[in-house]
MDTraj code that builds the backbone (N, CA, C; nanometers):
import mdtraj as md
import numpy as np

residues = "UNK UNK UNK UNK UNK UNK UNK UNK UNK UNK UNK UNK UNK UNK UNK UNK UNK UNK UNK UNK UNK UNK UNK UNK UNK UNK UNK UNK UNK UNK UNK UNK UNK UNK UNK UNK UNK UNK UNK UNK UNK UNK UNK UNK UNK UNK UNK UNK UNK UNK UNK UNK UNK UNK UNK UNK UNK UNK UNK UNK UNK UNK UNK UNK UNK UNK UNK UNK UNK UNK UNK UNK UNK UNK UNK UNK UNK UNK UNK UNK UNK UNK UNK UNK UNK UNK UNK UNK UNK UNK UNK UNK UNK UNK UNK UNK UNK UNK UNK UNK UNK UNK UNK UNK UNK UNK UNK UNK UNK UNK UNK UNK UNK UNK UNK UNK UNK UNK UNK UNK UNK UNK UNK UNK UNK UNK UNK UNK UNK UNK UNK UNK UNK UNK UNK UNK UNK UNK UNK UNK UNK UNK UNK UNK UNK UNK UNK UNK UNK UNK UNK".split()
xyz = np.array([
    [0.0923, -0.1060, -0.0173],
    [0.0014, -0.0020, -0.0204],
    [0.0916, 0.1070, -0.0070],
    [0.0673, 0.2119, -0.0863],
    [0.1518, 0.3283, -0.1226],
    [0.0920, 0.4259, -0.0604],
    [0.1377, 0.5331, 0.0409],
    [0.0731, 0.6418, 0.0723],
    [0.1096, 0.7605, -0.0178],
    [0.0277, 0.8656, -0.0558],
    [0.0526, 0.9594, -0.1154],
    [0.0814, 1.0990, -0.0172],
    [0.1888, 1.1720, -0.0072],
    [0.2437, 1.2669, 0.0688],
    [0.1688, 1.3788, 0.0417],
    [0.1205, 1.4199, -0.0757],
    [0.0507, 1.5249, -0.1040],
    [-0.0739, 1.5152, -0.0349],
    [-0.1506, 1.3867, -0.0370],
    [-0.2802, 1.4022, 0.0049],
    [-0.2714, 1.4087, 0.1900],
    [-0.1625, 1.3775, 0.2280],
    [-0.1507, 1.3698, 0.3432],
    [-0.1227, 1.5032, 0.4287],
    [-0.0135, 1.5841, 0.3480],
    [0.0074, 1.7085, 0.3763],
    [-0.1155, 1.8005, 0.3476],
    [-0.1954, 1.7672, 0.2472],
    [-0.3268, 1.8417, 0.2415],
    [-0.4127, 1.8325, 0.3262],
    [-0.4406, 1.7115, 0.3945],
    [-0.5618, 1.6862, 0.4974],
    [-0.5097, 1.7367, 0.6225],
    [-0.3579, 1.7559, 0.6491],
    [-0.2959, 1.8286, 0.7907],
    [-0.3343, 1.9822, 0.7707],
    [-0.3078, 2.0331, 0.6465],
    [-0.3276, 2.1583, 0.6311],
    [-0.4839, 2.2018, 0.6564],
    [-0.5648, 2.1406, 0.5809],
    [-0.7175, 2.1623, 0.6032],
    [-0.7466, 2.1517, 0.7642],
    [-0.7040, 2.0243, 0.8103],
    [-0.7426, 2.0324, 0.9564],
    [-0.6948, 2.1427, 1.0686],
    [-0.5801, 2.1590, 1.0031],
    [-0.4995, 2.3174, 1.1199],
    [-0.6022, 2.4261, 1.0482],
    [-0.6136, 2.4482, 0.9436],
    [-0.6883, 2.5750, 0.9272],
    [-0.8412, 2.5860, 0.9609],
    [-0.9000, 2.4412, 0.9819],
    [-1.0397, 2.4301, 1.0458],
    [-1.0274, 2.4414, 1.1603],
    [-0.9317, 2.3946, 1.2637],
    [-0.9360, 2.4299, 1.3765],
    [-0.8996, 2.5712, 1.4196],
    [-0.7982, 2.6534, 1.3573],
    [-0.7737, 2.7661, 1.3570],
    [-0.8727, 2.8693, 1.3716],
    [-0.9568, 2.8293, 1.2513],
    [-1.0982, 2.9046, 1.2302],
    [-1.1659, 2.8861, 1.3322],
    [-1.1964, 2.7943, 1.3761],
    [-1.3091, 2.7845, 1.5001],
    [-1.2493, 2.8336, 1.6170],
    [-1.1224, 2.8214, 1.6356],
    [-1.0679, 2.8983, 1.7428],
    [-1.0903, 3.0459, 1.7515],
    [-1.0337, 3.1245, 1.6517],
    [-1.0816, 3.2615, 1.6486],
    [-1.1979, 3.2918, 1.6484],
    [-1.3037, 3.2128, 1.5785],
    [-1.4484, 3.2694, 1.5870],
    [-1.5125, 3.2301, 1.7093],
    [-1.4699, 3.1687, 1.7892],
    [-1.4805, 3.1357, 1.9338],
    [-1.4437, 3.2651, 2.0315],
    [-1.3302, 3.3122, 2.0000],
    [-1.2953, 3.4362, 2.0497],
    [-1.3515, 3.5675, 2.0460],
    [-1.4628, 3.5571, 1.9578],
    [-1.5400, 3.6734, 1.9185],
    [-1.6743, 3.6964, 1.9896],
    [-1.7086, 3.5881, 2.0827],
    [-1.7890, 3.5986, 2.1281],
    [-1.7965, 3.6650, 2.2761],
    [-1.8748, 3.6762, 2.3428],
    [-1.9572, 3.7925, 2.4490],
    [-1.8656, 3.7218, 2.5747],
    [-1.7817, 3.7995, 2.6559],
    [-1.7568, 3.7423, 2.7657],
    [-1.8497, 3.7497, 2.8754],
    [-1.8684, 3.6320, 2.9897],
    [-1.9583, 3.6362, 3.0815],
    [-1.9090, 3.6981, 3.2178],
    [-1.8022, 3.7649, 3.2025],
    [-1.7385, 3.8191, 3.3208],
    [-1.7445, 3.9855, 3.3052],
    [-1.8231, 4.0512, 3.2163],
    [-1.8418, 4.1608, 3.1847],
    [-1.9267, 4.2534, 3.2545],
    [-1.8719, 4.3411, 3.3317],
    [-1.9653, 4.4147, 3.4114],
    [-2.0885, 4.4404, 3.3567],
    [-2.0919, 4.4949, 3.2278],
    [-2.2126, 4.5377, 3.1873],
    [-2.2525, 4.4596, 3.0920],
    [-2.2611, 4.3443, 3.1250],
    [-2.3396, 4.2562, 3.0199],
    [-2.4942, 4.2780, 2.9960],
    [-2.5295, 4.2699, 3.1486],
    [-2.6854, 4.2603, 3.1405],
    [-2.7547, 4.4061, 3.0848],
    [-2.6715, 4.5404, 3.0692],
    [-2.6859, 4.6487, 3.0185],
    [-2.6978, 4.6165, 2.8734],
    [-2.6178, 4.5586, 2.8335],
    [-2.5775, 4.5437, 2.6755],
    [-2.6927, 4.4595, 2.6087],
    [-2.7317, 4.3558, 2.6907],
    [-2.8347, 4.2772, 2.6363],
    [-2.9671, 4.3579, 2.6404],
    [-3.0064, 4.4721, 2.6982],
    [-3.1215, 4.5812, 2.7186],
    [-3.1076, 4.6574, 2.5933],
    [-2.9717, 4.6651, 2.5236],
    [-2.9721, 4.7744, 2.4456],
    [-2.8975, 4.8721, 2.4684],
    [-2.8668, 4.8907, 2.6075],
    [-2.8165, 5.0135, 2.6710],
    [-2.6805, 5.0347, 2.6678],
    [-2.6314, 5.1505, 2.6683],
    [-2.4838, 5.1607, 2.6360],
    [-2.4110, 5.1407, 2.7551],
    [-2.2734, 5.1043, 2.7531],
    [-2.2315, 5.0794, 2.8765],
    [-2.1897, 5.1847, 2.9310],
    [-2.1795, 5.1862, 3.0751],
    [-2.1356, 5.3291, 3.1488],
    [-1.9927, 5.3217, 3.1627],
    [-1.9556, 5.4866, 3.1286],
    [-1.8061, 5.5083, 3.1400],
    [-1.7876, 5.5971, 3.2444],
    [-1.7208, 5.5081, 3.3436],
    [-1.6897, 5.6382, 3.4836],
    [-1.5403, 5.7002, 3.4385],
    [-1.5680, 5.8438, 3.5221],
    [-1.4501, 5.8983, 3.4801],
    [-1.3486, 5.8992, 3.5950],
    [-1.2133, 5.8344, 3.5512],
    [-1.1047, 5.8353, 3.6299],
    [-1.0181, 5.9411, 3.6427],
    [-0.9989, 6.0141, 3.7753],
    [-0.9245, 6.1148, 3.7896],
    [-0.7793, 6.0990, 3.8419],
    [-0.7579, 5.9607, 3.8493],
    [-0.6136, 5.9292, 3.9224],
    [-0.5885, 5.9619, 4.0324],
    [-0.7003, 6.0170, 4.1025],
    [-0.6575, 6.0765, 4.2420],
    [-0.6195, 6.2029, 4.2509],
    [-0.6205, 6.2725, 4.1467],
    [-0.6001, 6.4169, 4.1470],
    [-0.6688, 6.5209, 4.1487],
    [-0.8649, 6.4801, 4.1642],
    [-0.9312, 6.5729, 4.1704],
    [-0.9267, 6.6632, 4.2734],
    [-0.8373, 6.6361, 4.4125],
    [-0.8639, 6.6908, 4.5068],
    [-0.7307, 6.7868, 4.4888],
    [-0.6406, 6.7872, 4.3789],
    [-0.5304, 6.8772, 4.3778],
    [-0.5973, 7.0308, 4.3431],
    [-0.5283, 7.1137, 4.3529],
    [-0.5693, 7.2392, 4.3213],
    [-0.5571, 7.2790, 4.1755],
    [-0.6385, 7.3281, 4.0994],
    [-0.5650, 7.3559, 3.9846],
    [-0.5850, 7.2524, 3.8632],
    [-0.6407, 7.1278, 3.9163],
    [-0.6472, 7.0245, 3.8335],
    [-0.7806, 7.0470, 3.7402],
    [-0.7348, 7.0113, 3.6411],
    [-0.8775, 7.0237, 3.5299],
    [-0.8816, 6.8939, 3.4452],
    [-1.0210, 6.8253, 3.4366],
    [-1.0541, 6.7065, 3.3641],
    [-1.0107, 6.6973, 3.2379],
    [-0.9686, 6.6041, 3.1813],
    [-0.9253, 6.6001, 3.0446],
    [-1.0211, 6.6632, 2.9237],
    [-0.9794, 6.7179, 2.8779],
    [-1.0580, 6.7748, 2.7444],
    [-1.1205, 6.9242, 2.7937],
    [-1.0819, 6.9784, 2.9299],
    [-1.1591, 7.0807, 2.9710],
    [-1.0374, 7.1955, 3.0003],
    [-0.8939, 7.1393, 2.9655],
    [-0.8104, 7.2484, 3.0017],
    [-0.7682, 7.3468, 2.8797],
    [-0.7433, 7.4482, 2.9217],
    [-0.7499, 7.5588, 2.8509],
    [-0.5973, 7.6047, 2.8193],
    [-0.5494, 7.6088, 2.6592],
    [-0.4245, 7.6685, 2.6734],
    [-0.3666, 7.7652, 2.7085],
    [-0.2473, 7.8107, 2.7650],
    [-0.2276, 7.9315, 2.8416],
    [-0.1446, 7.9936, 2.7009],
    [-0.1501, 8.1070, 2.6490],
    [-0.0685, 8.1634, 2.5525],
    [-0.0063, 8.2644, 2.6544],
    [0.1634, 8.2946, 2.5647],
    [0.2500, 8.3755, 2.6216],
    [0.2052, 8.5283, 2.5382],
    [0.2640, 8.6239, 2.6026],
    [0.2356, 8.7473, 2.4982],
    [0.2599, 8.7321, 2.3928],
    [0.4199, 8.6955, 2.3760],
    [0.4626, 8.6833, 2.2592],
    [0.3814, 8.5979, 2.1307],
    [0.3258, 8.4596, 2.1969],
    [0.2151, 8.4227, 2.1063],
    [0.0906, 8.5169, 2.0671],
    [0.0452, 8.6042, 2.1781],
    [-0.0531, 8.6956, 2.1273],
    [-0.0416, 8.7809, 2.0116],
    [0.1261, 8.8447, 2.0345],
    [0.1704, 8.8964, 1.9267],
    [0.1547, 8.8438, 1.7843],
    [0.2181, 8.6989, 1.7890],
    [0.2144, 8.6649, 1.6367],
    [0.0628, 8.6443, 1.5661],
    [-0.0200, 8.6097, 1.6807],
    [-0.1692, 8.5814, 1.6515],
    [-0.2237, 8.7212, 1.5996],
    [-0.1856, 8.8294, 1.6658],
    [-0.2373, 8.9508, 1.6170],
    [-0.1824, 9.0041, 1.4902],
    [-0.0454, 8.9878, 1.4681],
    [0.0226, 9.0236, 1.3721],
    [-0.0505, 8.9371, 1.2187],
    [-0.0718, 8.7893, 1.2554],
    [-0.1429, 8.7381, 1.1511],
    [-0.2923, 8.8042, 1.1088],
    [-0.3629, 8.7846, 1.2075],
    [-0.5196, 8.8620, 1.1752],
    [-0.5199, 9.0018, 1.1381],
    [-0.4232, 9.1087, 1.1861],
    [-0.3986, 9.2454, 1.1210],
    [-0.3745, 9.2272, 0.9861],
    [-0.2857, 9.1015, 0.9399],
    [-0.1915, 9.1156, 0.8108],
    [-0.3156, 9.0843, 0.7185],
    [-0.4143, 8.9957, 0.7479],
    [-0.4953, 8.9279, 0.6826],
    [-0.6310, 9.0456, 0.6430],
    [-0.6310, 9.1494, 0.7242],
    [-0.7263, 9.2291, 0.6981],
    [-0.6709, 9.3386, 0.6478],
    [-0.5334, 9.3499, 0.6005],
    [-0.4899, 9.4921, 0.5313],
    [-0.4183, 9.5693, 0.6178],
    [-0.3840, 9.5270, 0.7428],
    [-0.3045, 9.6335, 0.8202],
    [-0.1610, 9.5887, 0.8203],
    [-0.0293, 9.6482, 0.7905],
    [0.0900, 9.6247, 0.8503],
    [0.1226, 9.6555, 1.0034],
    [0.1960, 9.5879, 1.0463],
    [0.2484, 9.5845, 1.1859],
    [0.3796, 9.6480, 1.1676],
    [0.3852, 9.7788, 1.2243],
    [0.5128, 9.8286, 1.2049],
    [0.6183, 9.8147, 1.3245],
    [0.5472, 9.8325, 1.4382],
    [0.6557, 9.7882, 1.5485],
    [0.5574, 9.7366, 1.6753],
    [0.6686, 9.6514, 1.7426],
    [0.5982, 9.6249, 1.8806],
    [0.6936, 9.6352, 1.9835],
    [0.6392, 9.7115, 2.0999],
    [0.6930, 9.7660, 2.2408],
    [0.6607, 9.6405, 2.3259],
    [0.7205, 9.6045, 2.4194],
    [0.7101, 9.5629, 2.5473],
    [0.7100, 9.6210, 2.6589],
    [0.6096, 9.6291, 2.7332],
    [0.5749, 9.7456, 2.8788],
    [0.5442, 9.6198, 2.9713],
    [0.6610, 9.5510, 3.0533],
    [0.6302, 9.4949, 3.1511],
    [0.5528, 9.3114, 3.0815],
    [0.4380, 9.2772, 3.0890],
    [0.3906, 9.1603, 3.0285],
    [0.2969, 9.2168, 2.9097],
    [0.2507, 9.3157, 2.8958],
    [0.1780, 9.4001, 2.8086],
    [0.2652, 9.4075, 2.6794],
    [0.1945, 9.3847, 2.5745],
    [0.2612, 9.4315, 2.4241],
    [0.1833, 9.5513, 2.3588],
    [0.2642, 9.6563, 2.3165],
    [0.2043, 9.7579, 2.2142],
    [0.2325, 9.6979, 2.1110],
    [0.1166, 9.7159, 1.9921],
    [0.1459, 9.6881, 1.8487],
    [0.1192, 9.8392, 1.7910],
    [0.2361, 9.8479, 1.7205],
    [0.1928, 9.9974, 1.6140],
    [0.1625, 9.9434, 1.4861],
    [0.0415, 10.0059, 1.4396],
    [0.0074, 9.9080, 1.3067],
    [-0.0558, 10.0423, 1.2433],
    [-0.0893, 10.0169, 1.0901],
    [-0.1117, 10.1083, 0.9907],
    [-0.1904, 10.0580, 0.8962],
    [-0.2881, 10.1134, 0.8117],
    [-0.3739, 10.0526, 0.7361],
    [-0.2674, 10.0542, 0.6207],
    [-0.2801, 9.9458, 0.5186],
    [-0.2299, 9.9300, 0.3774],
    [-0.3102, 10.0006, 0.2887],
    [-0.2775, 10.0903, 0.1870],
    [-0.3527, 10.1210, 0.0736],
    [-0.2584, 10.1406, -0.0539],
    [-0.3268, 10.0842, -0.1434],
    [-0.2685, 10.1210, -0.2604],
    [-0.3486, 10.1655, -0.3716],
    [-0.2942, 10.2847, -0.4332],
    [-0.3488, 10.3608, -0.5169],
    [-0.2618, 10.3486, -0.6510],
    [-0.3187, 10.2484, -0.7404],
    [-0.2196, 10.2382, -0.8477],
    [-0.1140, 10.1881, -0.8340],
    [0.0147, 10.2522, -0.8606],
    [0.1368, 10.1993, -0.8411],
    [0.2051, 10.2425, -0.6965],
    [0.1100, 10.3430, -0.6245],
    [0.1685, 10.4218, -0.5326],
    [0.0901, 10.3476, -0.3943],
    [0.1742, 10.3541, -0.2711],
    [0.1361, 10.2940, -0.1455],
    [0.1203, 10.4369, -0.0574],
    [0.0017, 10.4357, -0.0057],
    [-0.0461, 10.5419, 0.0803],
    [-0.0321, 10.5242, 0.2044],
    [0.0389, 10.5732, 0.2813],
    [0.0609, 10.5277, 0.4575],
    [-0.0184, 10.6209, 0.5424],
    [-0.1107, 10.5306, 0.5818],
    [-0.2082, 10.6068, 0.7109],
    [-0.1183, 10.6209, 0.8362],
    [-0.1998, 10.6934, 0.9338],
    [-0.1090, 10.7216, 1.0449],
    [-0.0933, 10.5925, 1.0934],
    [0.0043, 10.6025, 1.2129],
    [0.0197, 10.4850, 1.3077],
    [-0.0808, 10.5091, 1.4069],
    [-0.1584, 10.3587, 1.4485],
    [-0.2246, 10.3498, 1.5677],
    [-0.1765, 10.2436, 1.6423],
    [-0.1969, 10.2426, 1.7799],
    [-0.1574, 10.1654, 1.8878],
    [-0.2935, 10.0418, 1.9123],
    [-0.2331, 9.9353, 1.9505],
    [-0.3195, 9.8339, 2.0107],
    [-0.2533, 9.7758, 2.1128],
    [-0.3434, 9.7636, 2.2097],
    [-0.2731, 9.6930, 2.3806],
    [-0.2951, 9.5722, 2.3694],
    [-0.2309, 9.4699, 2.3917],
    [-0.2659, 9.3062, 2.4386],
    [-0.2167, 9.3182, 2.5809],
    [-0.2891, 9.2832, 2.6803],
    [-0.2827, 9.2773, 2.8173],
    [-0.3083, 9.1490, 2.8572],
    [-0.2221, 9.0465, 2.8798],
    [-0.2754, 8.9246, 2.9791],
    [-0.3424, 8.9545, 3.1052],
    [-0.4478, 8.8880, 3.1068],
    [-0.5060, 8.8797, 3.2556],
    [-0.5422, 8.7193, 3.2680],
    [-0.5329, 8.6779, 3.4077],
    [-0.5720, 8.5455, 3.4377],
    [-0.5564, 8.4288, 3.3175],
    [-0.6729, 8.4081, 3.2222],
    [-0.6743, 8.3187, 3.1506],
    [-0.7084, 8.3517, 2.9955],
    [-0.6895, 8.5074, 2.9975],
    [-0.7323, 8.5839, 2.8556],
    [-0.6428, 8.6776, 2.8309],
    [-0.6684, 8.7442, 2.7254],
    [-0.5725, 8.8718, 2.6783],
    [-0.7047, 8.9881, 2.6701],
    [-0.6697, 9.0936, 2.7124],
    [-0.7429, 9.2175, 2.6948],
    [-0.6884, 9.2954, 2.5951],
    [-0.7697, 9.3149, 2.4889],
    [-0.7200, 9.3688, 2.3681],
    [-0.7983, 9.5286, 2.3743],
    [-0.7129, 9.6103, 2.3737],
    [-0.7612, 9.7461, 2.3696],
    [-0.7279, 9.8269, 2.2355],
    [-0.8101, 9.9144, 2.1788],
    [-0.7771, 10.0069, 2.0966],
    [-0.7791, 9.9479, 1.9657],
    [-0.8078, 9.8033, 1.9488],
    [-0.8330, 9.7445, 1.7968],
    [-0.9444, 9.7674, 1.7264],
    [-0.9058, 9.7807, 1.5991],
    [-1.0226, 9.7593, 1.5261],
    [-1.1433, 9.7041, 1.5450],
    [-1.2580, 9.7326, 1.5644],
    [-1.3813, 9.6516, 1.5944],
    [-1.3906, 9.5088, 1.5410],
    [-1.4025, 9.5190, 1.4226],
    [-1.4149, 9.4033, 1.3485],
    [-1.3280, 9.2836, 1.3713],
    [-1.2258, 9.3115, 1.4273],
    [-1.1041, 9.2150, 1.4321],
    [-1.0915, 9.1883, 1.5761],
    [-1.1564, 9.2376, 1.6578],
    [-1.1236, 9.2135, 1.8226],
    [-1.1796, 9.0598, 1.8609],
    [-1.3142, 9.0290, 1.7844],
    [-1.3699, 8.8970, 1.7917],
    [-1.2953, 8.7813, 1.7474],
    [-1.2500, 8.8063, 1.6182],
    [-1.1379, 8.7163, 1.5698],
    [-1.0132, 8.7161, 1.6497],
    [-0.9793, 8.8000, 1.7074],
    [-0.8678, 8.8015, 1.7701],
    [-0.8864, 8.7272, 1.8996],
    [-0.9548, 8.7150, 1.9830],
    [-1.0223, 8.6812, 2.0907],
    [-1.0537, 8.5091, 2.0773],
    [-1.1003, 8.5112, 1.9823],
    [-1.1239, 8.3444, 1.9232],
    [-0.9953, 8.2457, 1.8959],
    [-0.8783, 8.3170, 1.8119],
    [-0.7713, 8.2703, 1.8000],
    [-0.6735, 8.2415, 1.9197],
    [-0.7124, 8.3386, 1.9731],
    [-0.6098, 8.3015, 2.1182],
    [-0.6512, 8.2468, 2.2434],
    [-0.8054, 8.2020, 2.1981],
    [-0.8970, 8.0998, 2.2986],
    [-0.8247, 7.9678, 2.2530],
    [-0.7877, 7.9330, 2.1270],
    [-0.7676, 7.7990, 2.0795],
    [-0.6459, 7.7554, 2.1373],
])
top = md.Topology()
chain = top.add_chain()
for i, resn in enumerate(residues, 1):
    res = top.add_residue(resn, chain, resSeq=i)
    for name in ("N", "CA", "C"):
        top.add_atom(name, md.element.get_by_symbol(name[0]), res)
traj = md.Trajectory(xyz[None], top)
């Protein structure tokens, strides 16, 4: 009686694949030790508990996703330069007075080939607790400056 090696190898491969597939399929079932199992059967979403890792009693601790990014006065100058530039203003000079920043800017006006220079205007950026106070800025730009500084 002659044994064909190819048939034996094929049979072993089919058996291995079949056992492996049933094992993988059985791992996809629900676990009986899951704490929210009875809620899932009722169609409710499982409860998510907030874990603060014991830091909730610390002063100044804020839960994840609610923290505000603190900006430095120099970051505020960069944002103000960007906003003023997109609306047709040129920032000419920036002065520092403690933590406050004073921006000198002027409106950009082109008439034909010529650039007309409007008079210099000041804008004050003053950091307070968790935000910046913006003084003497053009009214349409104040809301955009506050929005970009809050991000």
